[in-house]
N, C-alpha and C positions, 0 to 999 in steps of 0.2 A: 526458173527462168524462161520468159516467152521467147520463142525465136521470133526474129522479124525478118521478114522478106524483103525485097527491093520497093513494093509498093507501099511497105510500112515504114519508110525510112523517116518520114515527117512525124510519126507518131511521138508522143511522150514516152518516158521511160517505160511505165507500167499502164497501159490503157486497161488491162484486165482488172487493176486494182481499182481504177475508176468505176469499171463495171460492177465489182463487188460492192463498193460502197453505195452505189445508186441502187443496187439490188436490196440490200438491207433496209435502207430507207424506204425503198417501195413496199419491202415484205411488212415493215411495221405500220405504214401510214394506210396501204391498200388492205392488207388483211385485218389489221386491229381493228380500222375504222370502217372502211367502205364494205367490205363483204361480211362483217360480222354484224352489221346493224340489224340484219333480220332476226338474229338470236336475241338481241334486245327486245325488239317490237313484239315477240311471241309473248312476253311478260308484261310489257307496258301496255298492250291493246286493253287486257281485262282490267288493269289496274286504273287506268283512266277512263275506261269505257268508249274507247274510239271505235268507230265503223270501220268497215274494210276500206272504204275510201280514204276516211282521216289517217288510217294507220299508214296510207301510201305517202301521206305529206311530209313525213320525215325523210324517206329516201329521194322524194323530189326534190326538196330543199337541199339537201347534200349533194344532189347531182347538178342541180343547177348553180350552186355555189363552186362545184369542180369545173364547170364549163365557164364561167367567169374566170377562174383561176387560169384556165388554158389560155384564154384569150389574152392573158398579162404576161405570159411566159416571155415572148420576145422582146418586149419593150423593157420588161424588169432584168431581164438578163444583161441588156445592153447598160442599164442603169446601175445595177449594184452588182454584176457579176455572176458568175455560176454559184460560187460559194455563198454569195449574200442571197441568192434566189431559194436556194434550198435551205438555208437558215430560215428566212422569213416565212417561207412556205411551211415549214414543218412547225414552226412557233405558232402559226395562226391555227394549225389544224389541231394541234395541242390544246390550245385555248379554248376552241369550240368544243372539243370532245369533253374537256373537264366541265365546261359550262353545262354540258347536257346533262352531268349527274345532278345539277340544282333544279331540273325541269318541274313545274308545277301546272304547267297547261301547254295546249299545243302550239300556240305562237311563239313561246319561249323555246321550246324544243325545235321549231323549224329554224328559229334565227342561230341557235347554236350548231344545227347541222349545217346551214348556209357558210357560216363560218369556218367551219371545220372543212367542209368542200372546197372553200376558197384555197385553203391551205394544201390540201391534199392535191389540187389541181397545179399548184404552183411548184409542187415538190415530188412529183412522181412521173407520171406515163410521158407527157409532151416534152418536159426540159431533158428527162432521161433519155428519150430516143433522140432528142436534138444533139445532146452531148456525145452519145454513142456514134451516131452518124458521122460526127465531125472527127471523133477519134479513131474508127476504124475504117479501113479501106480493104482489105482482104477478106476479112472475116465479119463483116458488118450485120449480115442476115443472122448469124448465129450469137453474136454479141447481143443483139436485141432481143432475138427469142430468148437467151437464157436471163436477161432482165425481166422480160414480161414473165418467164418461167418463175422467177423468185415470188413476183405478184401472185402468180397462180398457186404455188406452194403455199403461201400466206393463205388464200383463200381456201384452201383444203384444211388447213391445220388452225389457223385462228379463230374460226367460229366454235370449233370443239373447246379451244382453250377459253375463248370468252364465255362459253356456256358453262364450263367448270367454275369458273371465276364467279360467275352470276349465281350458281348454286351455293357458293361458299360465303360470298360477300354481300350479295344483292345487287340488283343491275346498277344503282347510284354509285356505289363504290368501286364497280368494275369500270364505270365510265372514268373515275379518276385516277384509278390505277393504271389502266392501260395508256391513258393520257400521260399521266407523270412519267412511266417507264420508257413511252415513246419520246417524248420531249427530251429526257436524259441522254438516251442513245443518240438521236439524231443530232443533237447539239454537238456531241462528240466527232459525230463521223462527217459533219459538213466541213470540218477544218481539213480534212483528208481530199477535198475535192480541189480542183483547179480554180483559182482566182478568176479568170476569164475564159470565155469560149476559144480565144486565140492561143491559150496554153495548151488546148486539147489537140493541136495540130502543131506543137513543137514551135510555138512563136511565129509560124508562118502567116502573116497578116495579107497575104495577097487575097484578092478577090476570088472567090470559089467560082466554077463555072456554072452555068444554068441560067434560067429565066429570071428576070425580075418580078416584084410582085405584080406591077401593072401588065406585064405579059401573061402572068399565070391566070390572073383574074379574067382574061379575055378568052381562055383556053376552054371549050366545050367540055373537053376530057376531064378537066380539073373538077368541074361541078358533077359531072357524073361520077366520079370518084367521092364526092361529097355525098351525092345521094345514096349510093351503094353503102358505104360506111355509116350512114347514118341508119339506113334502114336496118342494117346487121345490128347495130348497137342499140337499136330501140327494142330489138327482139331479143337480144341477150339480156338487157335490164330486165324487160317484163318478166322472162323466165327467172333470173338471179334471184329477183326481190319477192318473188312470189312462189317459188319452187317449195319452200317450207310449208307454207299454207296450202298451196295445191296438194301437196302430197297427205297432209292433215285431213282434208277434205276428201280424198280418195281413201280413207282408213287407215293410215299410218299413225303410230303414237309419234309424239314429239322427238323423242331419242332418235328412233328410226329416221324419222324425216330429217333430222339435223346430220345423221351419219351418211344418207344418200346424198345429200348437200354438199358434204366434205369430199366425200368420194368422187363425186362429179367432177368437183373442182380440182381434185388431185390428177384425174385423168390428163387435164391439160398439160402437164409436165412433159410426159413422153411425146404428146403432140408436138409441143413448142420445139422441142429438141430437133424431132425429126424434121419439123417445117423450116426451123432455123438454118440445118445443114441443106436442106434441099434449095431455100431460098438463096444460097449462095451459089447455087448452080443452075437453077431455072428460074426464068423470068416471073416476077410476081404477077404479072398479067394472065399467066397461064395457072399460077396456083390459087390465086384469089377466088375465081369463080369456082374452082374445085371445093375449096374450102367453105364458101357459103352453101353449096348444095349440101355438103354434108351437115350445116347447121341446120338448113332447113329440114333434112331427114330427121335429124335427132329432136328436132322440135316437135315435128309431127308423131313422132313415136310416143310422146307423152299422152296422145289421145287414147292410148290402150292401157294406160295406169288405172287401177281400180276396177277394171272390168272384169266380167265372168267370162270363162273359168280363170282360176287362180294363175295357172302357168301363163296365161295371156299377159297378165299385169306385170308378171315378173319378167317375161321376155322384153316387154316394153320399157321398164325400167332399165334392163341391162342394155337395150338399143340406144336409150337415152343418154346412159353414162358413157358408152362406147363412141358414139356418133357426137352428139353435143359437146360432151365434156373434152373430148380429145382436140377439139377445133376452137374451144370457147376464147381462147388467148389469141388464135392465129389471124382473125381478121385485122386487128390493130397492126399486127407485126408485118403482114403481108401488105397491108394498104399503105403502112409506112415506107416499106421498100418499093412499092409501085410509084408513089410519091416522087422517090428520089429518081428513079428510072424516067419519070415524066418530065420533072422541072429542075432535076440537078440540085445543087447545094446552096446557091446564092441567097434564095428567099425560103429556104426549106423550114427554117424553125417558124416563121411567121404563118406559111401556109399550112403546115401541120398544126399550128394552134388554132387557126380557124375552122379547120374541119374538125378537130376534137370539140371546139366549141359549138358548132352547129350540131354535131351528132349527140353531144351532152345535152344541150337544151332540149332537143327533140326527145331524146333518149329518157331524159329525167320525167317527162310526163308517162313514161309507159308503166312504171309501179302503180301509179294512181288510175290511169286508165285501165289497168288489168283489174283493180280491184272494183272500179265502175262498172265494167263488163261482167263481172261475176254478180255483183248487186241486181243488175239489169235481168239478167239470164239465170240466175241461180246455176251457173254451170261456168267452168272454165274452156268447155270444148270448142266454144266458137272464137273466142279470142286467141287460143293456142292454135286453132286452124288458121286464121287469118295471119298470125304471125309467121307460121310454117310457108304460106304460099307468099307472102310478101318477101321473105328471105330467098325463095326460090326465083322470084322476079329479080331481085338484086344480083343473085349470080348470073342470072342471064345478062343483065345490063353491064356487069364487070367485065364481058368478054370485048366490050367496045371502049374500055379505057386504054388510050394508045400514048406512046411517047410522044413528045414534043420533039418535031425535026430538028431543031436546033441543038437541043439537048443530047439527041442521038450521036449526032455528027459530033459533037464536043467530046463525048465519052469515047468515040471510036477513034479519035484523034489522040486523046490520052492514051488508050491501050496500046497505040501503034508507037508511041515514043520510046 
């Protein structure tokens, strides 16, 4: 039984159950599809004789579809409700993933990935954070961190599961198996979610405090936050979808490269728990710059991979895993918390959707841009250095994201009541 304090009086009976359901759905869709795609691509590239740039087209289509799905969250949630949104999104994701198993050419594969991405966007991060932000008051940061942590756990485990399934069944059958299993589980879990967003706050339909959409769009701090999170996501995507290829070019065999990839994703779990607990006590405008600085340091550590002597490469891998891996899931969590501090809850879902749409569209270009940069320079050193430098710049810019004065005053008045 979860103890409820006076600040949680308006919560539904079991907000942690809602968080658990959202986490399982995110686990299946993010881990089984988004972060496992690189494992499929390793075998699909030689099968279809795709170049490095063409290999990035699948992830780009998936990420673009996910960005489009993020943009539809606020409107769809008002139209079909929370339960209907997650059911629809999961259904689209499953259809796209199953269709990918019938791929015979790059255009059809990109179309399947775009459909899967659309569904993943509509049923994972943005709507999940929006529902949890409405459901939790005292432990909002921890709840969001645990939700994203479930997705990170999936990123650590599901690529290895997908790899084993591909070895046993082949990549086509694995697309069908993962898609079918995710469809069955998500269809059942969607019924455990609240019908509407109002139900997450115990039926209280009074307007939430905060800025309107029009007011938020006029705030320079909002657009600075968009820039900061977009740069971070672009760097994360470039590394995430090219890490296995990068390690293989650095002399690692495929099995070791997948293992390092999974361990790196697994390291985000303790980071998310610590970050979630800290964000309920420390302002996100302090945490976000620190998180981005660690991300930049971890990215730059990759420059030492594959070099001589051997110990240098091992230290570089260890630093990358500890630094980049431990904060890989935190920019989205800290950014979401900072957005709450800046604008309140009134237009939160819509404005969060816009942020994730913009950084999703820009970040979607990262995998193919990374492949193009490698083919142009025959090395990953230059793009990795540029990504690290840009992330460091974003860390500095995050220092200037400020709360909107009217939101700060509203929250202060609520705390004193």
